[in-house]
N, C-alpha and C positions, 0 to 999 in steps of 0.2 A: 504494500500500500504506500502510495506516494505521500510525502509530508513536505512541508516547507520549512527550511532551516536557513540560517544565515552563516556564511563563511567570510572571513576576512582573508583575502588572498592578495599578496603583494601590495598591501596597504589599502585595498579597495574592498568594500563590503558588498557581498553578492547574496541575493535571495535565490535559493536553489530549491526546486521542487522535484523530488526523486524518491525512490524507495530508500529507506534508511540503511539498507545493507549494500547499496551501490558503492563500489570502490571509489575512493577519492580520485584515483587516477582517471577514471572514466569522466568524472565531473570536470576535472582540470582540463583534460584534452577535448572532450566532446562539447561540454557546456560553456566553458570559459575560453576555449581556443588557445590554450597554453600548450606548446609543443616541446618545452624543455624536458619535462619528465617523459620517459619513454616506456612503452610496454615491452618488457623483456621476457620474464618468465611467468608472471601472474601469480607467483607463489611467495614473493618477498625474498627470494634467494639471490638474485643477481645484482640488485641495486640500481638498475637503470632508471627506475621510477622515483628515486629519492627526492624528497622535499624537506624543508625545515618546518617543523611544527613547534611553535614556541621555542625556536632556537635549537631544537634537537632533530637529528636526522631521522626520517621515518620513511618506510617503504610504502608509497601511496597506493600500490596495487592491493595491499592487504589491510588498509585502513578504511573502515566504512564511513559513509557520509555522517552517520550518527556520531561516531567517535571524532571525526574531524570537526563537527559543529561545536564540540566542547573546547576546541583549541582557540586561543585568542588570535593567533596570527600564523598563517601559512605562507611560506615563501618558496617560490619556484625559481628556477634558473633565471627566468625573465625578470623577476623582481629582485634578484640578488644585487645586481648592478647593471642597469640597462645600458650604460655606456661602456661596460667592460672594464671598469676601473677597480673592481675587487681584486685584491692581491692574488687570490687563488686563480681567478680567470686570467690575470696577466701572466702568472707563472706558467699556466697551461700553454699560452701562446708562445712565451719565451722558450719553453722546452720543446716546442713543436710536438705536443703530446696528444695529437689526434691522428688516428689513421682513418677508420670509418667514422669515428665520433659518437657512435651509439652509446657507449658506456660513460661518456664524459659528463653528462648531467649528473649521474650518480657519484662519480669520482669527485667532481667539484663540490656538490652539495654535502657529501660526507666529509670531505676535507675541511670545508668551511665550518661545519658544526664542530668538528674535532679541534680545529685551531682556535675557535672561539672559547672552547672549554679548556684547552691546553696550549697556551700561546708559545711555549718554549719546549716542544717535544724533541726527543732524539730520533734517530732514524728508525730504530726498532719500534718505537711508539707509532711512527707514521705507517710503517708496514702493518702493524697490528690494526690500526684504524681502518685501513683500506683492504684488509684481507678478505672481506666478504663482498667486495665489489668486483664483479667479473668483467674482464676484457677478453673478448673472443678472438681479436685479431692481433694480439701480441704486442701492445704498446706499453706494456708494464714498465719497461726501463725508462721511457720518456715520462710516463705518469709519475713514477717515483722521483724522477729529477724535478718535475714540476712541484711535487709535494715538498721536496727539500728546499727549493727556491722559495715557495710560499711560506715555509716555516723559518726561513732565514738561515738554513744550514748550508746553503750553496748560493753562490752568486750567479746571476743570469748569464754572464759572459764567460763562465769558467770553462765551458766547452767539455764538461765531463759527460 
């Protein structure tokens, strides 16, 4: 049964009418036209659909509309930094960390939440934070370089 709820996504309040068990990912992509979060596995296992819910990384494919409505603020890749000035986004560009780019939404959003909670991690902590985000085309080396740059562990121009 459809119900009306309000969601605050990227700073804008939206009235949504849908079944309470509708996945947040479906609402974001189909109703709000936000294409940052990707449909990967539909099981919360790959991370392609990651968004920030009240500052914490969440897999939007397994979050229901009812659960999302309890959140004060949802941020997608589009709302993170529309001009690309977020340090994580800049690091991804600097490290040329995109091959197909499908996983990048999840990598960026997970890393953003992690660095907000842990501003001075070591490399092992970065690896642990991203361990459940899957990249199927093998860009892991570049993604980890981007993570090190964003965390301040490596300079952009070091060429590593």
